[in-house]
C-alpha positions as YAML, in Angstrom:
chain: A
units: angstrom
residues:
- id: 1
  name: MET
  ca: [0.04, 0.05, 0.00]
- id: 2
  name: GLU
  ca: [3.04, 2.74, 1.05]
- id: 3
  name: GLN
  ca: [4.61, 2.16, -2.55]
- id: 4
  name: HIS
  ca: [1.35, 2.93, -4.04]
- id: 5
  name: ILE
  ca: [1.14, 6.24, -2.22]
- id: 6
  name: HIS
  ca: [4.39, 6.85, -3.36]
- id: 7
  name: ARG
  ca: [4.03, 5.94, -6.45]
- id: 8
  name: LYS
  ca: [0.87, 8.07, -6.88]
- id: 9
  name: ALA
  ca: [2.49, 10.99, -5.64]
- id: 10
  name: GLU
  ca: [5.49, 10.76, -7.68]
- id: 11
  name: GLU
  ca: [3.25, 11.25, -10.70]
- id: 12
  name: ARG
  ca: [1.35, 14.60, -9.34]
- id: 13
  name: VAL
  ca: [5.17, 15.90, -8.82]
- id: 14
  name: GLU
  ca: [5.86, 14.64, -12.14]
- id: 15
  name: ARG
  ca: [2.31, 16.38, -13.57]
- id: 16
  name: ARG
  ca: [3.30, 19.79, -11.96]
- id: 17
  name: ILE
  ca: [7.09, 19.43, -12.76]
- id: 18
  name: GLY
  ca: [6.01, 19.21, -16.11]
- id: 19
  name: PHE
  ca: [3.40, 22.17, -15.98]
- id: 20
  name: PHE
  ca: [6.29, 24.65, -14.50]
- id: 21
  name: MET
  ca: [8.72, 23.36, -17.23]
- id: 22
  name: HIS
  ca: [5.86, 24.37, -20.06]
- id: 23
  name: LEU
  ca: [5.39, 27.61, -18.34]
- id: 24
  name: ALA
  ca: [8.95, 28.70, -18.18]
- id: 25
  name: THR
  ca: [8.96, 27.63, -21.96]
- id: 26
  name: TYR
  ca: [6.29, 29.73, -22.51]
- id: 27
  name: LEU
  ca: [7.66, 32.74, -20.71]
- id: 28
  name: ILE
  ca: [10.95, 32.64, -22.53]
- id: 29
  name: VAL
  ca: [10.07, 31.82, -25.82]
- id: 30
  name: ASN
  ca: [7.28, 34.68, -25.86]
- id: 31
  name: LEU
  ca: [9.89, 37.04, -24.45]
- id: 32
  name: GLY
  ca: [12.25, 36.06, -27.08]
- id: 33
  name: ILE
  ca: [9.66, 36.62, -29.77]
- id: 34
  name: PHE
  ca: [8.46, 40.09, -28.03]
- id: 35
  name: LEU
  ca: [11.86, 41.34, -28.46]
- id: 36
  name: THR
  ca: [12.51, 40.09, -31.91]
- id: 37
  name: TRP
  ca: [9.11, 42.09, -32.35]
- id: 38
  name: TYR
  ca: [9.86, 45.23, -30.73]
- id: 39
  name: PHE
  ca: [13.53, 45.45, -32.06]
- id: 40
  name: LEU
  ca: [12.07, 44.67, -35.63]
- id: 41
  name: SER
  ca: [9.22, 46.94, -35.83]
- id: 42
  name: ASP
  ca: [11.30, 50.25, -35.05]
- id: 43
  name: ARG
  ca: [10.71, 50.08, -31.40]
- id: 44
  name: GLY
  ca: [7.07, 49.04, -31.24]
- id: 45
  name: LYS
  ca: [5.91, 50.84, -33.67]
- id: 46
  name: GLY
  ca: [4.44, 47.92, -36.29]
- id: 47
  name: PHE
  ca: [1.42, 45.61, -35.68]
- id: 48
  name: PRO
  ca: [1.69, 43.62, -32.33]
- id: 49
  name: TRP
  ca: [1.67, 40.45, -34.37]
- id: 50
  name: PHE
  ca: [3.36, 38.70, -31.39]
- id: 51
  name: LEU
  ca: [0.34, 38.70, -29.68]
- id: 52
  name: VAL
  ca: [-1.06, 35.96, -31.81]
- id: 53
  name: PRO
  ca: [1.06, 33.18, -30.86]
- id: 54
  name: LEU
  ca: [1.43, 34.64, -26.98]
- id: 55
  name: GLY
  ca: [-2.25, 34.13, -27.26]
- id: 56
  name: GLY
  ca: [-2.96, 30.73, -28.61]
- id: 57
  name: TRP
  ca: [-0.17, 29.42, -26.38]
- id: 58
  name: GLY
  ca: [-1.53, 31.10, -23.84]
- id: 59
  name: VAL
  ca: [-4.62, 29.16, -24.39]
- id: 60
  name: GLY
  ca: [-2.68, 25.94, -23.85]
- id: 61
  name: ILE
  ca: [-0.55, 27.08, -21.15]
- id: 62
  name: VAL
  ca: [-4.36, 27.55, -19.50]
- id: 63
  name: VAL
  ca: [-5.84, 24.51, -20.50]
- id: 64
  name: HIS
  ca: [-2.38, 22.50, -18.88]
- id: 65
  name: LEU
  ca: [-2.77, 24.29, -15.96]
- id: 66
  name: LEU
  ca: [-6.41, 22.61, -15.39]
- id: 67
  name: SER
  ca: [-5.56, 19.56, -16.07]
- id: 68
  name: VAL
  ca: [-2.77, 19.22, -13.58]
- id: 69
  name: PHE
  ca: [-4.17, 21.50, -10.74]
- id: 70
  name: VAL
  ca: [-8.07, 21.22, -11.14]
- id: 71
  name: PHE
  ca: [-9.17, 18.70, -13.38]
- id: 72
  name: ASP
  ca: [-7.11, 15.88, -11.67]
- id: 73
  name: ARG
  ca: [-8.19, 16.66, -8.00]
- id: 74
  name: VAL
  ca: [-11.43, 15.81, -9.42]
- id: 75
  name: ARG
  ca: [-10.76, 12.92, -11.12]
- id: 76
  name: GLU
  ca: [-9.48, 11.29, -7.92]
- id: 77
  name: ARG
  ca: [-12.21, 12.68, -6.04]
- id: 78
  name: MET
  ca: [-14.10, 10.62, -8.60]
- id: 79
  name: ILE
  ca: [-11.96, 7.43, -8.84]
- id: 80
  name: ASP
  ca: [-12.28, 7.36, -4.73]
- id: 81
  name: ARG
  ca: [-16.17, 7.67, -5.10]
- id: 82
  name: GLU
  ca: [-16.49, 4.96, -7.34]
- id: 83
  name: VAL
  ca: [-13.49, 2.70, -5.44]
- id: 84
  name: HIS
  ca: [-16.47, 3.47, -2.18]
- id: 85
  name: ARG
  ca: [-19.85, 2.68, -4.61]
- id: 86
  name: ILE
  ca: [-18.01, -0.83, -5.38]
- id: 87
  name: ARG
  ca: [-16.67, -1.32, -1.64]
- id: 88
  name: LYS
  ca: [-19.85, -1.07, -0.26]
- id: 89
  name: ARG
  ca: [-21.52, -3.51, -2.89]
- id: 90
  name: GLN
  ca: [-19.19, -6.12, -2.21]
- id: 91
  name: ASN
  ca: [-19.95, -5.84, 1.24]
- id: 92
  name: ASP
  ca: [-23.43, -5.77, 0.60]
- id: 93
  name: SER
  ca: [-23.50, -9.44, -1.30]
...
């Protein structure tokens, strides 16, 4: 049982680390895109095209955040409830 808990904790930590690595990559790459736009558009006077990848990738970041920190907990609660129901049915039989 202890190994199962440890494995579950490792999986959670790996998913969280994956999110933070994704976020760091997003910030670094989009900073580079912004700086490219800024210096190639006469100090920011051109169309702000950097917003397109920033926004599109930003949607992916939000979805990743929700999947790791929100939906993962909802999923675990649903699994726990189902395990409880199955155990209850088995004990009633």
